[in-house]
C-alpha positions as CSV (number, residue, x, y, z in Angstrom):
1,M,-5.8,-43.0,-36.9
2,T,-5.1,-42.8,-33.3
3,A,-1.4,-42.7,-31.9
4,Q,-0.1,-42.6,-28.5
5,L,-2.9,-41.5,-25.5
6,T,-1.1,-40.2,-21.8
7,A,-5.3,-39.9,-20.7
8,V,-8.9,-41.9,-21.0
9,P,-11.1,-39.9,-22.6
10,E,-13.5,-42.1,-21.1
11,R,-12.7,-40.2,-17.3
12,W,-14.9,-37.2,-19.2
13,A,-17.9,-38.4,-21.1
14,T,-18.8,-35.5,-22.3
15,I,-16.1,-35.2,-23.7
16,L,-15.8,-38.0,-25.4
17,K,-19.1,-37.5,-26.6
18,K,-18.0,-34.2,-28.4
19,L,-15.5,-36.2,-29.4
20,N,-17.1,-38.8,-31.5
21,Q,-19.4,-35.5,-33.2
22,L,-16.0,-33.8,-34.0
23,D,-14.7,-37.5,-35.8
24,E,-18.6,-38.0,-37.7
25,L,-18.2,-33.8,-38.9
26,F,-15.0,-34.8,-40.0
27,E,-15.8,-37.9,-41.6
28,G,-18.9,-36.0,-43.4
29,C,-16.9,-33.1,-44.5
30,I,-14.3,-35.2,-45.8
31,S,-16.8,-38.1,-47.9
32,N,-18.8,-34.5,-49.5
33,K,-15.2,-33.5,-50.7
34,R,-15.2,-30.2,-48.8
35,I,-12.0,-31.7,-47.5
36,Q,-9.3,-34.1,-48.3
37,C,-8.4,-35.0,-44.9
38,A,-8.3,-33.7,-41.5
39,S,-6.1,-34.0,-38.4
40,C,-6.8,-32.7,-34.4
41,I,-5.2,-33.1,-30.8
42,L,-7.2,-32.6,-28.3
43,S,-5.7,-32.3,-24.3
44,R,-7.1,-31.9,-20.9
45,E,-5.4,-31.1,-17.7
46,G,-2.3,-31.2,-18.9
47,K,-3.0,-34.8,-20.8
48,V,-3.6,-35.7,-24.4
49,F,-6.4,-37.6,-24.3
50,A,-7.0,-37.6,-28.4
51,H,-4.7,-37.8,-31.6
52,R,-6.2,-39.1,-35.0
53,S,-6.2,-37.9,-38.7
54,M,-8.5,-39.6,-40.9
55,G,-8.8,-39.5,-45.0
56,P,-6.0,-40.0,-47.9
57,L,-2.8,-38.1,-47.5
58,R,-3.1,-37.0,-51.2
59,P,-5.9,-37.1,-53.5
60,D,-3.6,-39.0,-56.1
61,T,-3.3,-41.6,-53.5
62,P,-6.1,-42.7,-52.0
63,D,-4.8,-45.8,-50.7
64,K,-2.5,-43.6,-48.5
65,H,-4.2,-42.7,-45.3
66,F,-3.4,-39.1,-44.2
67,L,-2.0,-40.3,-39.9
68,P,-1.5,-38.6,-37.0
69,D,2.3,-37.8,-37.5
70,S,1.3,-37.1,-41.4
71,L,3.0,-33.7,-42.5
72,R,1.4,-31.7,-45.0
73,R,1.3,-28.4,-46.9
74,I,-1.1,-26.0,-45.8
75,A,-2.4,-23.7,-48.9
76,S,-5.0,-21.7,-47.3
77,V,-7.1,-20.9,-44.0
78,H,-9.6,-19.5,-44.0
C-alpha cells in the first residue's frame, strides 16, 4: 500500500490526520462498491510523503491488489 517515501508525514500532524481521513473515505467507497479502487500521491515542500493505493486491481481478480505502481485505464472522470 505504500511506496518509497522521501519525507515523513509525522512532521506534519495535521496533514497526517487528513491523510487518515482520506484513507477512510476511499476504503468506505470501496467497501460500499461506489468505486473499485483508489490511489493518491501527495507531496509538500517538494517531498512525497504519501503514495498509496487500495482496492482490487480488477473486479474479476479480487486477490490482486491495486498498488501504487499499478497501471489502470481511466474510462471516465466526473
